Structure formats: structure tokens, C-alpha cells
C-alpha positions as CSV (number, residue, x, y, z in Angstrom):
1,M,0.0,0.0,0.0
2,K,1.3,3.4,-0.9
3,L,1.4,6.4,1.4
4,Y,0.1,8.9,-1.2
5,Y,-2.0,8.5,-4.3
6,S,-2.5,10.9,-7.3
7,I,-5.9,12.2,-8.2
8,R,-5.9,9.9,-11.2
9,E,-5.1,6.9,-9.1
10,V,-7.9,7.8,-6.6
11,G,-10.3,8.2,-9.5
12,D,-9.4,4.7,-10.8
13,I,-9.8,3.3,-7.3
14,L,-13.2,5.0,-6.8
15,G,-14.4,4.6,-10.4
16,I,-15.0,8.4,-10.8
17,E,-13.5,11.3,-12.7
18,P,-11.0,13.7,-11.2
19,Y,-13.3,16.6,-11.6
20,T,-15.8,14.8,-9.3
21,I,-13.2,14.3,-6.7
22,R,-12.2,18.0,-6.8
23,Y,-15.9,19.0,-6.5
24,W,-16.4,16.6,-3.5
25,E,-13.2,18.0,-1.9
26,K,-14.8,21.5,-2.0
27,E,-18.2,20.4,-0.9
28,F,-17.2,18.0,1.9
29,R,-14.0,19.8,3.0
30,I,-11.7,17.0,2.2
31,S,-8.1,18.3,2.1
32,P,-5.4,16.2,0.4
33,K,-1.8,17.2,0.7
34,R,-0.7,19.7,-2.0
35,K,2.7,20.1,-3.4
36,R,3.6,22.1,-6.5
37,N,-0.1,22.5,-7.4
38,R,-0.7,18.7,-7.4
39,R,-2.9,16.8,-5.0
40,F,-1.7,13.8,-3.0
41,Y,-4.2,11.7,-1.2
42,K,-3.7,9.6,1.9
43,Q,-5.7,6.6,2.8
44,D,-7.9,8.7,5.1
45,N,-8.8,11.0,2.2
46,I,-9.7,8.0,0.1
47,N,-11.8,6.6,2.9
48,D,-13.7,9.9,3.2
49,L,-14.3,9.9,-0.6
50,L,-15.5,6.3,-0.4
51,L,-18.0,7.4,2.2
52,V,-19.2,10.3,0.1
53,K,-19.6,8.0,-2.9
54,D,-21.6,5.6,-0.9
55,L,-23.9,8.3,0.5
56,L,-24.5,9.8,-2.9
57,Y,-24.5,6.8,-5.3
58,E,-25.6,3.9,-3.1
59,R,-27.8,5.5,-0.5
60,G,-29.3,8.2,-2.7
61,Y,-28.6,11.2,-0.6
62,T,-28.5,14.7,-2.1
63,I,-25.4,16.7,-1.7
64,N,-26.9,18.6,1.2
65,G,-28.2,15.4,2.9
66,A,-24.8,13.7,2.4
67,K,-23.0,16.7,3.9
68,K,-25.0,16.4,7.1
69,V,-24.4,12.7,7.4
70,F,-20.8,13.1,6.6
71,K,-20.3,15.8,9.1
72,R,-22.1,13.7,11.9
73,F,-19.9,10.7,11.0
74,K,-16.7,12.6,11.1
75,K,-17.7,14.2,14.5
76,R,-18.5,10.7,15.9
77,V,-15.2,9.3,14.7
78,K,-13.4,12.3,16.3
79,M,-15.2,11.7,19.6
80,D,-14.4,8.0,19.5
81,L,-10.7,8.8,19.0
82,N,-10.8,11.3,21.9
83,E,-12.3,8.5,24.1
84,V,-9.5,6.1,23.1
85,L,-6.8,8.8,23.8
86,V,-8.3,9.5,27.3
87,S,-8.3,5.8,28.0
88,I,-4.6,5.4,26.9
89,R,-3.7,8.5,29.0
90,N,-5.4,7.0,32.1
91,E,-3.5,3.6,31.6
92,I,-0.2,5.5,31.2
93,E,-0.9,7.4,34.5
94,E,-1.7,4.1,36.2
95,V,1.6,2.6,35.0
96,V,3.6,5.7,36.1
97,N,1.9,5.5,39.6
98,I,2.9,1.8,39.9
99,L,6.4,2.5,38.9
100,E,6.8,5.3,41.4
């Protein structure tokens, strides 16, 4: 698995045209890395685009409806990550206390 993918490679993976990817970037605030006016996508970006594609093409959401679902999903994932980090922090504190 590569670390970064070009817009053409992402289009091939998703089965959509690069102009669609650029439009979804703008509408759903997906930000690939940019270097010398080229886009480079990480796996997280591709996962976000896959979610958008599923919402629009498979589940039949409108752009506005998909935006709302996408935003809720990203917020929930962020909250889950925060819970994991708090749990790890607590475990580290317990280990430190044991070692002291």
C-alpha cells in the first residue's frame, strides 16, 4: 500500500472522474496534501471519498443530505478517537503510579 496517491489513481480506485473528486473536496471539506499545485491523497482521504460516494450513489442522498451525514460521521469518529486517547492516558498514568 502506498502512502500517497495521485488524483488519477484515486479516480481509478473509486471509479469516478478527477473533476468529481475536486468537487467533493470542496463540498465536503476533504483536504489532500498539495505540493507544486498537485494533489496527494492519503488513505484517510480516500476513505472519506468512499463514504461520500456511498452516500450519494448507493444510499441516494442529495449533496446537502450527504454533507449532514458526513459531518455527523466525522464528528462521531473524532469523539471515539478522543475517548481512546483519554483511556490510553489513564492507563499510562496508572503505570507511572505503579512505577513510582
